[in-house]
N, C-alpha and C positions, 0 to 999 in steps of 0.2 A: 591637244590639237590633232596629233597623229591618230588617236583612237577615233575621234570624230570623223576624220577623213576616211578611215577604213570603213566606218559604218555607211557613209554616203556612197563610196565607190561600190559597195556591195549592192546598192540599189540601181546604179546607173550603168555599170559595165556589163558586157555580155556574160550570160551564165553558162557555165560548163560543169559537168559532173566532176566533183573533187576527187573521185577515185579513178576514173578512166578517161575523162576529158570529153565525154559525149555532150554535144551541145544542147542548150535549152532545158537543162535540168541541173539543179544544184547537187543532187545525188541520185543516180539512176537506181532502178529496182535491184539490179544485179549487185551493185556495189553496196547498197544498203543491206542486202542479205548477208554479205560477207562481214559487215560491221556488227549487226545486231540480230542476225537471223538464226544463229545457233544458240544453244543453251550455254550460259556462262559456266566456267569450270574453275576449280582451284588450280593455282599455279605456284611453282616453287623455282627459284633460281638455283644454280649449282656453281659455286658453293652458296649455301643459304646463310645469310648473316644472322648473328645472334640477335634475338629480340624481334625478328620479323614476325608480324602478326599473320594470321591466316588471310591469304589474298585470293580474290576471285577476279578473273578477267573475262571480258566479253568475247574477245577475238584474238587471233594470232597477229603479230606485227609483221605483216607481209602483204604484198600485192595492193589491192584497193585500200585496205585498212591503213597501211603505212602511208599511202598517198594522201588519204583524207586527213590523217593526223598531222602530217607535215604541211598540208595546205592551210589548215586552221592555225597551227602554231607558228610557222615561219613565214607564210605568205599573207596571213591575216584574213583568210576567207572566213569571216565571222558567221556567215550564214550556215556553216557546217556545225555550229555548236549544238543545235537542237538534235541532230542525228547522233552526235557524239555523246550528248547527254542521255539520250535514249539507251545507247549501249551501256553507258556507265550505270544508269539506273538498274538495268538488268543484273549487272555484276554486284551492285549493292544489295539487291533483293536476295541474290544467291548466297551471299555471305552473312547478311545480318537478319534477313527475314523480316517478319512483322513483329515489332516490339510487343511482348505479351502484356505489358502494363499500360499500353496506350501512349507511352511517352514517344516523342519524335526521334527519328534518326537524325543525327547531327553530322553532316558531311564536312569534314575538315580537310581542305585541300593542302597538299604539300606546297610550300611557297617557293617561288623562284627568287633569285637575287634581284634587288631593285634595278640594278643596271641592265639586267637581262629583260625585265619587264619594260623598261624604258626603251630599249633597243627594238623590241618587238612591237611596242605600242599597245600591248594588251597583256593580260595575265591568262594564258590558256587554261590552266588547271582550275582556276576560280570560275571562269566563264562556263566551262563544261560542268563543274559542280553545281552551279546555279540551274543550268538546264536539266541536270539529273534530278535535283530536288523538286523542280516543277513537274517533271514526269512522274515522280513518285507520288506527289500530292494528287495529281490527276487520277492516279490509280487507287487512291484511297489510303495511302501510307503517309502519315504525318512526317514531314522532312523539312530541313532547312540547312543552310550553309553557315558554318561558324568558322570564319577565317581568322583563327587566333594564333597561328604559328608564324614566327618571324625568324629570320636569320640573325643571330646575335654576334656573328663574326664573319669576316670575308671567307669565301671558299674558292678554290681553284675551279676552272672550267673542267667539268666532268668528262667531256669528250676526250677519248684517247686514254683514259685511266682504266686500269683493270679493276676487278672486283675488290681486292684487298686495298688498293689505292683509293678507291671511292669511299670505302668504309672509313679509312683514316682521314680522308679529306673532310668528311661530314661529321665525324665524331664530335659531339658536343656543340654542333653548329646551330641547332634550333632550340627555341624556347617558346613557351606560351606567354602571351602578352599579359601585363598586369590586369587582374580581374577576369581573365579568360577562363580560369578554372570554374568560376561560378556559372558561366554560360555552358560549359561542357557538362556540368553536373545535371543539366536539365533533360538529358536524353541519352540514347545509345550512340557512342562515338564510332564513326566509320571514317577512316583515313582514305582519301581519294587522290588519284593522280591520273594523268593521261596514259602513262606508259611505265611498265615494270621492266627494268633491265637487270641490274645486279641485286636490287632490293635494298640498297644502302639508304636511299632517301626515306623509304617507308619505315625501315628499322629505326632510323634516327628520329623520325616523327613520332613513332610509338614511344621511344625513350623519353622524348620531351613531354609528351602527354602524361606518362607515368610519373615523371619528376614533378609535374605541377600538381598532381592530386592522386596518383596511384590508382588503385582499383575502385576508389570512390567515384572517380571520373569515368574510367573505362567500363565499369559495370562488372558483374560477377563473371561474365563470359569473356572479359578482356576486349581489347580493341579488335574490330574487324577492319579489313582493308579491301578496296576495290579499285580496279583500273580498267580503262578502255581496252588496252591491248598489252600483251606480253609476247616474248619470243616463242615461236612454236615449240622450241626445245623445252621451255618451262612447263608446257602442257604435258609433254611426253615424260618428263622427269616425275611429275606428280602421279601419272598413271602407273608408273613402275615403282613408286616409292614403297619401301617396307614400313 
């Protein structure tokens, strides 16, 4: 019911830019440029958690990008999913490229807890992943969303936790659903999320994928990962990484 109501209100309420509030546009040209106008780059958190795959991000988590992500995730401005999907698709292409064997890219969103999804009325990461897959297909890259990860035990709220605490909180928390390994074996796996902070969620997702089928699932190149945004510091860390 709540998800249906969010869809309807997106059609009838006055439209304002999700990044700067400019009226009569869902996302203005300037804010769109901040979100997906630059070339995606590799990002690394510091400290980098063990098992974190190579991650590419479309933009830094600041200014208009931060506002757009929060508007979509917390305020349910679902019309922004297309622009966020466009940004994520760019990061996916930067990290995974075009599969040489013609098999599809399989976008695997990092799951949120059911209680969080219920409170928000939608699943932001999955919605953005679907928009990204559609964007990739329009550009000629076979892609689909395979939402096979689930939380197998309760986890604490991540807000306020440091990097080490987040890693401990999430350790062993995710698993691939029964039969999911067969779906994942059909293409190149790319883990996706809206935001990279400490990297603990993506590292745990990669562990769960590996536990379900190892390199047979991930492919000879291993899992790739892509996010819409990461902290500006994560871009700088990668630039100066030895």
